[in-house]
N, C-alpha and C positions, 0 to 999 in steps of 0.2 A: 219785274224788281230791279231797281236798281243795285249794279255790282261794279265795286271799285276796278279802277284799272290796276290798279297795286297797291298789295297789302306787305309791304317789306317789312322781316323779321331782321334788323342787322344788330348783331353784336361783336363786339372787339374781337380780334385773331388775333395770335403772335404775327411776327412777322414772314414773310415769303424769301425761302431761302431758293437759288435755282444752282445748279451745278455752272461750274467753269464749260465755257460753249467749248464743244466739240463736234466732228462730223462721225456719227455715229452710223457705221453700215449696217446696224440692224434696225436702228429707225430709219436709213435710210429705203431698207429692203420693206418695212412698214408703212412708210409713207407710198412706196409703189405699189404696196397690196389695198390699202384702204382710199389712198388719197384720189383719186378720180372714181371712185364711189361718195366721196364727199362732196366731191366738186359737183358731182351731177345731182345728187341730193339737195344740195343745199344752193347752189346756182346753176342748176339746171343746164352747164358746160355742155355742149355738144363737140366742140369743137374750137381749137385756141390757133390763130395764124399770126406768121409773123410776115411783117412786109419795110422793106429795108434792109440793108446789109451792114450798118452798121453794128449793129449787136454781134453779129454773128463774128466779124471785125475786131472789135473789141475784147471778145472773148478768145477768140484765138492768139491774139497778142499778149495778153492775161496769162494765159496758160501756158504761153510759151517763156514766160521772164522778159518778153520784150515792153512789157509796161504794167502799169498800175492801174485799175478800173473803179473808176464809184458809179454803180448802176444809178443815176437817181430817177427815180420813175412817180409818175405822178399816183398820187392816190383818192379818189375823188367816191370811194362806192364802198372800202371796208375789204373786200378781197383779190386785193391784186397781189400782195404779199404771197398770198395761197395758189393763186395761178401761176403765177411769177415762178415759185418754186418748184412748182409740178413741171410747167414746159420747161426751165433749163434743166432740169434732174434726168427729165424722160423725153423729152420732144425736141430738146435743140442739137442736140449731137445727128441726129437723125436728118431734120431741117437742115443742118450746116454740108452734110455730108451729099443731098441732093444739090448741093448748088456748089459742089467739087470740093470744098474745104473740109479738111481734119483737124481734129483739137489735137492736143499732147496728151490731154488726160479725160478724164470723162469732166464735165462743164457741172460747175453748181455755182449758187452766189449766196453769199450768208450774209442775212439782215442783220440791219440794225432798227430795235422795235426801243419805245416807251418801256418803262420798267412796272408802270400798273398795267399792261397787257398781260403779265403773269399775276397780274391781283383778280384782274374777272373773268380772266378766262380760264382759270381751272385748272385742275390736275392735267388734263390735255397739252394745254400750252406749256407750263411747266414744264411739264417732262421731253416734249415733241421738240420745242426750240430751241433749248441748249443742247440737244442731242442731232440738231441740223446744223449748227456753228452760229447760230442767232447770237447776237449781245445785246443786251438791256442797259438803257442810259435815262440819266433821270432831266427832266426838261428845267426843273426851276428850282435847282439843289447841287452843291460842288459834288460834283462826282469824279475823283482825279483818277480812281481804279478802273471806272469806267472808259473815260476816254482815252486815258493811256494805252489800256486795250486795245479801242477804237485806231488811235494814229498808229501803233506797231503792227496791227493787223492789215491797215492802208499800204505801207508801206512793205510787208512779208508777209502777207497770207498767201495763201495759195488758191483762194478764187475771190473773183470782183467784189465789193461791200456794195450792198445794198440799200438804200435808204432814202424816204421821201422829203423832198427837199420844202413841202409845203408843212412839215409839223406833225399832221394830223390828217382824218379824212377831210376830205374840203368837198365832195356831195352833189358837184357840177362838173361833168365832163368836156363840156363845151367853152369853157371861160379858167383863166388862171387866176384867182383871187389873189391867194397870199403864196409867197415863197418865202423862206428865213435863208440866212445866209450861212446858216452853219455849215451845209454840205461844200461851199464854196471855200470859209475857212478852212476846214478838216483837211480841202486837196492842198491849198497853198503852204500847210501845214507841213504835210506828207512830203510835196514838192522841194521846200525848203529844206528839209530834214535828208532826202536822197541828195539834194545837190551838195547839204554842206561835206557828206560823206564819198564826195565823185563820184557819185552813181549817176549815169544819164539817163535812166530808165522814167519816162515821161508819167506824169500821174494826168489822168484824163477824166474827163465828168460825161456820161454817157446818158442823154436821155433818152427816155422811156415814156412813151403814152400809151395809153390803156383806154380801149372803147369796148362798148359793151353793145351789141346788138339782138334784135330780140323775135322770135316769128309770130306764127297764129296763137301760139298758146298764151305768148306775152302780152296779146294784147286782150285776151279773156280775161288775164289775171288782173291788168291795170284797170279794167272795168268792174270789177268786182273789189278791188282794194278802194275805186271811189266811191264805189257806194257803200263800204263801212266807213269811209272819213265821214261822207254826208251825215250817216247814221247815228255816230258819235258825234256830227257838230247838231243833231235833233232835227236833220233834215231827210227822214226815213223815207220820204217816198220816192229817193232818186230821182232821175230824170223821165221825166214824165212827157219831154217833147216840146215844152214851154221855156226852154232854158238850154242857150249852145254849152259844148263843149267849156268853151271858156268860161263862160256865167257859171258853170256849176263848181268850177275852181275857185273861180272867185267870191264866189259866195260862202267856201266854206274858209277858204284865206281870211278873209274878214273875218267872219266868225271868230276864230282864235285869235286871231288879232285882237280884238274887240276883249275879249277875255283876259286876256293879260295886257291889255291896259288897266281894267278894271282889277286885276289882283296887284299891281303895283301904283294904284290911285295915279294913274295918269290921264288926264282930259283927253278924251276920245275926239277927234277935231279931224272930221272925215273929207274937210277941204286939203288935208295935206297929205301928200302922195303916201304911195302903202310903204315905200322904203324908208323915209324919215319917220314916220309912226312907228316900224320895227324895228330902227335906230335908237329911239327912247326906251324900248322895251328892252334890248339889249343892254344897254349901260345899267339902266336900273333894276335888271335882274343880277348882273354881276355886283354893283353897289350893294346889294341887299346881302349877297353871299359875301361880301366883305366886311359889312356891318356885324354881321352875324358872327362872321370870325376875329374881330375886333381889329382888321387892317385899312392901312391906310392904304385909298385907290390913288397909285402913285405909279408910275410906269406906262409902256405902253398895253394895249388893251390884250395883247397873247403873254406877255408876262404876267399882268395881271391873272389873267386866266389859269395858266398853267401853276402858278402859285394858290391861286384857290383849291384847283383839283390835286396838287400834291398834298398841301395840309387835310384834305378831307380822308385820304386814302393813308393819309399816316394815322391819323384817328381811330379807323377801321380797322387795317391792319399794322401793329406796332412797330415800329422802329426799333431792335435792339430787344427786344422780346421772345423768349425762344419758346416759352410755357407760364404759364398762368400759378405756375406750383406753389411760390412765394408770396403769393397775392391774397389778402384777406379778400374775402365773401362782399366789404362795403367798398372797398378801394375797386373789387371787379364789378359790381356791377354801377358802378361810376364811371369805369372807362366803358361801360357797353351801353350808359346813355349819352358819355361824348359818340360814342360812333354811330349812334341812332340820329343823334344831331347833325354830322358827318352828313348821312346819306340825305338828309333832308337839306340841308344845306347846298350841298353839291345838284338838288335838282333845279335852282335856280343858275348852277354855273352850268347845266345842262343845256338848260333854255338860252343863256347866251350864249354859248359855243356855237349850237347850230343858228341860232338866229344871224350871228354874224352875216351867215354865207347866203344866206335865205334872200337874196337880191333877185332871182330872173327871172326875165319877163314871163307871165302867164302863157304859154303854147296856145295854140286856136288849133281845132281840126284839122289842118291842113298841116302843122308841124310833123315832121318825122316820128316815127314810132318810137324810137329811142329817147328823143327829148321830155315826150309826153310819160313817158314809163319814169323818166328821171324825174320828172316836177313831182308826179302824183307821188311818188316814193319820200319826197322830200317835202312834199306837203304833209302825209301819214308823220313824218319826223317833224314836223313843226304842231303838231295836235298833241303826239306822244309827248314828245316835251313838256307840252303845256300839262299833260296829265300824270309826269314824273317818269317819263321813259328816259332810254338813252342810246347809246347807237344799238346796242345789244338786241332793239326793241324794232329794229329797223326789219320793213319787208322787203323781202330780196325778191325779184320776181325773174322767174325761169328764163336762162339764157339760152340762144341758139349760139352763139357765135362771139370770140371775144377777140380782136383784132392788136396786136402788139407791133406798134409801131415805133421804130429806133430812127432817130438823129444823128446826124453826124456830131463826133466828139469834139468836146471844148478842152485842148490841152494848156492846163495849167501850168506846166513846166516852161512852155514856151514865153509864157505870162508875167514868169519871175521879175525879170528886170523891171518891170511896172509895177506889180506889186511892191518891192522894193523902195520904188520911186514915194509912191503915193497908196498905201492899203486901200484907206478908205474907197475912193475913187476905182482901184480897180476891181475891189468885191465889188461894187454897184454896179462896174462892168462886166461882170462874167453873171451876177443874177438877171440882167439883163437880156443877156445872149439867150441862159439858159431858159428864160419864159419866152423870148421869141421863137426858139426851137419846139416848143411845145405848141406854141400859138400855129406855128407850121405845120405842125403833125396834125393838128385839129383838123385845120383847112384843106391839108391835103384827104384826110379820111371822109371827113364829111364833102367835101366840093365833088371830089372824083373819083371816091369807091361807093357812094351813097347806093346806085343802082346794084350793088352788087351785094351790099349786105344787110337791105332792108327788106 
């Protein structure tokens, strides 16, 4: 019997309220007590290792008041903030001590996150994140309070500020598909502020790249997930030996693509490459969401995407509404209908979001295990978004090891003279340097450490 993938019941809710960020000793204790169990059950993390001394040196300088550090981490899988939180709070000090480095205080990193996280993350996120000092920010609407909080923290905060320059989950570890300029702009704003106050404390961007590695269990779970994808695509026979590993992936990928082409009334031209056909689906999905919200299709892709997401969330969690005591049943029902419509509109946005990134070549049987697992996870996401899913429906394959690789810092204070002469060119140069740092980390991990971690 057919069972629908999702049967959502979405109603309008009062706005989410989170407390002002602070570091609570009790919540730190709670995270120490339960965090390792959470990481093990959710990600299967057995061990986290650090490569490169840049992270330790940058933390030492910041904690001693000798610099202002912005930890710019890659965010391809969704679990990086949780892993980095546990690592900086409970392991970094021991790792540094083994290398002969002592911190002036217990290390920690305060994370910047999109406000929507407290909406879909439920009460655990709303309680734990503010009490670990994490600060919310809006992507697509004016948030002067949030930005002022962030700028003040960069120049005066006790710990490094951690954020993802990619802006959101980017799905692929071995490439850098998109970097936003926000981290560089915020860093220069802080550096200029300190310079105006005659404070010579430098503002540094610390590039951090995080890599997942898997063991035998990962291989077993990967094959199980691939069979699940095949079943959802109507290929319930699995692999009977007549198709190669790459052909099995390509068959499922092309089936999901064709379903989406039909959904958006796109002529399925199999003579076109997959990337071109997917691009048509992505923009059709985003334009559909905009049309349903009566929005003009203007601006770059990500600003359009964030705007749709913001409006949909604001129709489900109503800004400025604390309760429904003074709302009539008719008005309440109307708000619930708008919330339900927003949920369905957001399904188009979710597909456009993921589809923009899904351009990696299909791996072969000879590809590394982490490349095959990541692709199959993303292939599931492609099918899941087509069926109405979101990031929360991503299938995690249990990890064996996490590699945290830090690159040399980018000193923004040293580049202030160039920034004053030509802001646009200097920001572009810094983004280029940040991207190069990430790509160097990827090459270093994949080319020189593959035998140790596969």
